[in-house]
KEVEXGU-283598 format. One record per residue (C-alpha): x, y, z. Coordinates in steps of 0.5 Angstrom, whole numbers, plus 500, padded with zeros to 3 digits. Layout:
! residues N
XYZ/...
END
This chain:
! residues 898
101803370/095808371/095813365/088816367/088815375/081815378/083822381/081825374/088827372/088832366/094831361/096835354/098831348/099833341/095831335/098829328/098837326/102839332/095842335/095841343/089838346/087836353/085829355/082828361/076823364/069825363/066827369/059829372/059836370/060834362/053832361/051838357/058839354/058832351/051833349/053839345/058835342/053830339/048835337/053839333/055832329/052831322/047826321/052822317/057822323/051821328/049815324/056812324/057813331/050810333/048806327/042811327/041819327/036818333/038824338/035820344/042816343/046822344/042824350/043817353/051817351/051824354/048821361/053815361/059819360/057824365/057818371/062817375/067812373/067805376/063798375/067797369/066804365/071809363/070815359/075820356/074826352/079830348/078838349/081844344/079851346/075849351/070845347/070837347/072835340/072827341/070822346/072815347/069810352/069803354/064798358/066791361/061786364/064785371/060779372/062775365/068778362/071783367/078783362/074784356/071791354/066794349/069801346/066806342/069812339/067819336/070825333/067832332/066834325/071838322/076834326/077828323/084826320/088829325/089824330/084825335/081818335/088815335/090819341/084818345/084810344/092810346/090813353/084809353/088803352/093805357/087806362/084799361/091795362/091799369/084796370/086789368/082789361/086785356/081786350/077791347/071789342/068794338/062794333/062799327/058799320/062796314/062803311/065806316/072806313/075811317/074808324/076801321/083804319/084807326/083800329/088797324/093803324/094802332/099797332/095792335/093785332/086787330/081781328/075783324/068779323/063781318/056780320/052783315/052791315/056791321/063789323/066786330/073788331/077784337/083788339/088784344/091790348/098786348/104791350/108789344/114792341/110794335/105797338/110802342/113803336/107805332/105810338/113813338/112814330/105818331/108822337/115824333/110826327/106830332/112833335/116835329/109839327/108842333/116845333/115848326/112854328/118855333/124853329/121855322/117861323/115866318/114871322/117873329/116878334/120880340/116883346/120887350/125890345/128896349/132902346/137901352/144899349/146892353/138890354/137883353/131884348/135889344/140884343/135879341/132884336/139885334/141878332/135876329/135882324/143882323/142874322/138876316/132872318/128871312/121872315/117878318/120881324/117886329/118889335/113890341/115896345/109900348/114906349/117906342/115907335/121903332/127900335/134899331/130901325/125896326/117898327/115897334/108896336/105897343/102890344/102883341/095884339/097891335/101887330/099887323/100879322/100873327/107871329/109864329/113865335/114871340/120872343/119874350/124879354/120882359/120882367/118876370/112879373/109881366/111874362/104870364/100876361/104877355/103869354/096870355/095876350/100872345/095866346/089869344/092873338/094866335/101865336/103858336/110858340/113862345/121863347/121866354/128868356/126872362/128869368/126869376/119867375/116865382/112858382/105862381/108866375/111859372/104856373/100861369/105861364/105854362/097854363/097860358/101855353/097849354/090853354/092856347/096851344/103854344/109850345/114853349/122854350/124856357/124860361/131863363/134861357/139864352/134863346/134859339/137859332/136855326/141856320/137853315/138858309/131858308/130861315/136864318/134865325/138867330/134869336/139869341/143874345/150870344/155875342/156872335/151868330/152861329/155858323/151854319/153847319/150840321/151840329/145840333/146843340/141843346/143845353/139847359/145852361/146858357/153859359/154852357/151854350/155859349/161855351/159850346/158855340/164858341/168851341/164849335/166855332/173854333/173847330/170850324/164845325/157849324/150848327/144846324/140849330/141851337/136851343/137853350/132850354/133854360/128851365/125846360/117848362/116844355/120843350/126838352/132834349/127829347/123834342/130836339/132829338/126828334/127835330/134833328/132826326/127829321/130836319/135833313/141837316/143834322/148829323/151830330/147832336/150835342/146835349/147838356/141836360/141837367/134833368/130828365/122829364/121822362/127818361/124812359/121816353/128819352/131813352/127810346/128816342/135816343/136809341/133810335/136817333/143815335/143809330/143815325/147820328/152820334/149823340/154826345/152829352/156831358/155827364/153833369/151833376/156827378/154828385/157821387/163822384/169819387/165816393/164808393/157805394/159801400/152799402/149792402/142794400/140796393/137803394/144805398/148802392/144805386/147813385/144818381/150818377/150810376/142811374/144816369/150812366/145806365/141811361/146813357/149806356/143803354/141809349/148809345/149816348/156818348/157821355/163825356/165828363/167835361/165840355/172840353/172832352/165833349/168838344/174833343/170827341/165831337/172833333/173826331/166823330/165829325/171828321/173821321/170814320/168810326/174805328/171798327/174796334/179798339/186796336/190802335/197803332/201809335/206812330/211818332/217821330/220821338/220815342/218819348/212822345/210815342/210812350/206818352/201816347/201809348/200810355/194814354/191809349/192803354/189807360/183809355/181802354/184801347/188795345/195796342/197790338/203787336/204788328/204782324/211780320/209782313/206789316/213790319/217788313/213793309/214799314/221798315/222798307/219805307/222808314/229811315/234806318/234805325/226806325/222801330/216797328/214795335/207799337/208805338/212805331/218810332/219813325/225817328/226824327/229823321/223821317/221825311/214827309/214822304/216816308/211818314/205818308/207811306/207809313/200811314/198809308/200802309/197802316/191804313/190799308/191793314/185789316/188788323/188796325/182800326/185807328/192810327/194815332/200820330/204823335/209828332/214833335/218839332/225837331/232840328/232835322/231839316/226835313/222835319/221842321/215846321/209843318/212838313/210832317/203834318/202834311/203827311/197827315/193831311/195830304/193824301/191822294/184819297/181818304/184813308/180808310/182807318/180812323/186817323/188822329/194826331/197829337/201835336/205836343/207844341/199845339/197852343/189849343/187843346/184841339/183843332/181840325/187840320/184841313/186835308/185833301/179829303/176832309/179834316/184830321/183832328/189834332/190834339/195838344/194832349/195825348/190823353/185827350/186824343/185817346/179819350/176821343/178814340/175810346/169814345/169812337/170805338/165804343/160808339/162803333/161797338/154799340/152800333/155793331/150790336/143788335/138793338/136787343/129785344/125784351/124777352/118774355/120769360/115763361/111761367/110769369/103771373/103778373/096779375/097775381/103779382/099785382/094782387/099780392/102787392/095790392/093786398/100787402/099795401/092794404/095792410/100796410/098803407/104807408/108801405/113796408/118791407/115784406/115779411/118772408/112769406/109774402/116775399/116768397/109768394/111774390/117771387/113765386/109769381/115771377/119764377/125767381/128761384/129761391/132756396/128751400/125755406/120754412/117759417/117758424/115761430/117756436/123752438/120746436/117748429/125750428/127743430/122740426/123744420/131743420/130736420/126736414/130741410/137739412/141737406/146731405/151734410/145735415/147743416/142748416/141756417/137760422/135767420/131771425/125776422/122782425/119788421/124793418/130788419/134790413/142788415/141781418/149780419/150787422/145785427/147778428/140775426/143769423/146763425/150759420/152751419/147749425/147741425/143737430/137739434/141742440/144747436/138749432/134750439/140754442/140758436/133759436/133761444/139766442/134770438/129769443/133772448/136778444/130779440/124777443/121783444/122784436/122778433/116775429/119769427/125765423/126762417/130755416/134754410/139748408/146750408/148752401/153749398/160753396/159757390/160764387/155769391/152774387/148781388/142783384/137788386/132793384/131800386/125804383/127811381/121816381/124819375/128814371/123808373/126801375/134800375/137793376/143792379/148786379/155784381/159781386/155779393/156777400/159781405/164783399/158787396/159792402/167793401/168792393/161795390/163791384/156793381/153794374/146797373/141798367/134800367/128796366/125793362/132789360/133787353/137781352/143785350/142789357/142782361/149780357/152787359/150786366/153780367/160782363/161789366/162787373/170786375/167779377/165777370/171772369/169768375/162767372/165765365/170760368/177760369/183756371/180749369/173751372/167751368/162757368/156758372/149757370/149763365/142761362/139761369/143767371/140771365/133768366/134770374/135778371/130778366/125775371/127780376/126786370/119783369/117784376/120791377/117793370/110790372/110793379/111801380/110799388/116795388/121801391/126796393/128789392/135786395/137779393/144778397/147773396/144769390/148763389/151761382/153754381/154750374/147747375/143753377/142760380/138761387/136766391/139765398/136771401/131776399/128782401/123787398/120793400/113796397/110803397/104806395/105809388/101811382/105812376/104814369/105809363/112812361/111811353/104814353/104820349/103827353/107833354/111835360/
END
């Protein structure tokens, strides 16, 4: 994957102290700047770089960096404030070792220990991999401890060979999980440092704070002031000396001190100018609530932030808040200050933000920090997850994201963070809801909804359908322990309420097991006469508070139960009037070890948290809401209990040859196309994807000869016509099955020739496959989400049933297991009614190899394997179609800002 393409792309990334730098290829205009970079170095630094203090070496290095990339040479520079502060380069010997490159690295004086060299090396590694380089070598003086530490800390296996005063380092560029993890950790530290001025500012300026009541700027200033912000607060208004009693200044540059964050609430046409002024004054972060910026204004705003090292929230947002007692910042124009607590909230929609804040307020769940991301030019949900992971206050994350800038980086962050806290989101934008994907090729079967849900499932994110459902689930996860599994017992004082609750649990996928005899006896001993101990447990209307509490205590102590759902209604029985029975839920001598939730059908709010002696208990007005929340909690527990998963490396894969096949095809088809059968087979062979024997034929006689050679024991073969662009063979009647003997083969070929002679370039002959389970597997390369792997029931049934599951590549072993077991056809694969299972190990390998091919080749726009024949002894693709498009993609794990 090309991180630094030949076109000369500039990217911005963060150093360890949160500083933004520009990383770009060196160019012809850089010779003077590179020379200045070297000549300003100290003699000691020059000696470590060139092994001498010769200025001639600096001149040669500057001339080399300024030449065009090519002939195995690449040079990247890091810029800050318009000056080069670091340079990294590599040179291969194309004639002898084109896959090995000699590297050099230099960082300017005063910029050491800030991650400049490491960041440049990460980008250089990504560029080198894209050009076939597999190993870096570097020579350094043995006394150059800092450089040797940079190499050692990359996360790659670095070998050292001492040769007198010098050390030769050999660094294989393997794309390992350890390396990605190290890159990730460095990125997290840099990200948190860059967000500190934004979320923990010591000085805030509100630009556009007006005197008109009801104006956004005035509301923002009012909320910061009345929220008891602990730092310095200024207003910027050229027409006023004070606003709301707060001193106002005519411009940002006139402020008595540099703000950490400037809150901008001026008309759209003035935003970029204010941002530029802030950057020149040294402001480190911007919160832009202004809306309506056009394309040029937006470009100018982001350019000012990048040029002047500022992080940006917005534009078009509600604001942000941090309830930390040391900060107490409410820079929003919401109607009320968020209460302090431990829920982190990030939204794109201001309206959704207001709804979530209001819902959390009603539940009594406080907020650690709130950020309205708005148009999300810079700061994203990924940034906020990393902040919450490190802030020491957040234990519940709520997200509402309408788009993803880098889903694969987001997924890695979420997988890590959600092992520490629940991440809840609303699955917004379900444009395909209710529509069956009745299509036989992968791109049509893969919907945006399917892709997004695959991301959530793999990352362990709890995805709800609505804001009320999100709040209902948050109430349970915030107040109760997770259930170990999905076994629920319903307890009620009214049979009808118990039936409703039981139905809701079953529909949500929860299990309602029968109670064992010993537990039944215990319950009957404490419940009123006439109670039923089936599941649901009907305690009858005569149950008292003490009896219900004793029942719940016994259920909570039983190992075969994971959660208890109590459905109560008010009755005319004196002992059960009012809130008496509710006390049995909340008044317990010690915290019950099982998840507990209530359904109070007469409740006038959808969900509330009942205070208890040992915590809080969620109470729902609707049994379905309670069941959904319990199901989400059980799924989270299941996700946490499973191993994180690893990406296996199937043997016999030739990635370099696969890339060469793709490049060669795209040279012949620069606009992209479906692969012809021979090229398709060659590509699949590079990845060891099993195919049915086949032969390419262009004449009737060739078809007869191939059929005689390929026919199985029964003598039957299949003939498939081919021409460029043919996708649906069955729909075009371009396939003849069950052919036997020369006459039938000749007749079939002649039929194709008559009907498709003006199109057909040839045909494929295959032996007739034995009977087995026909499956579907495919890939679609989403430009945002990356490669998506689909799997399910195949053959003609794939069009009718759309029984597909999906996961994003690269697949872990856990993802493969989920793909195989998720579709409704899974029982057929695992064996039933006396039949053994199919070759599950072969099926796993098939999907892993498909994932590897999709991950290796961003040009792979679509791959469609239908049918894939699954037998007890093997798994084989009977038909394969692959479409390539000319695509350049970024390394999804490379550190870079949006």
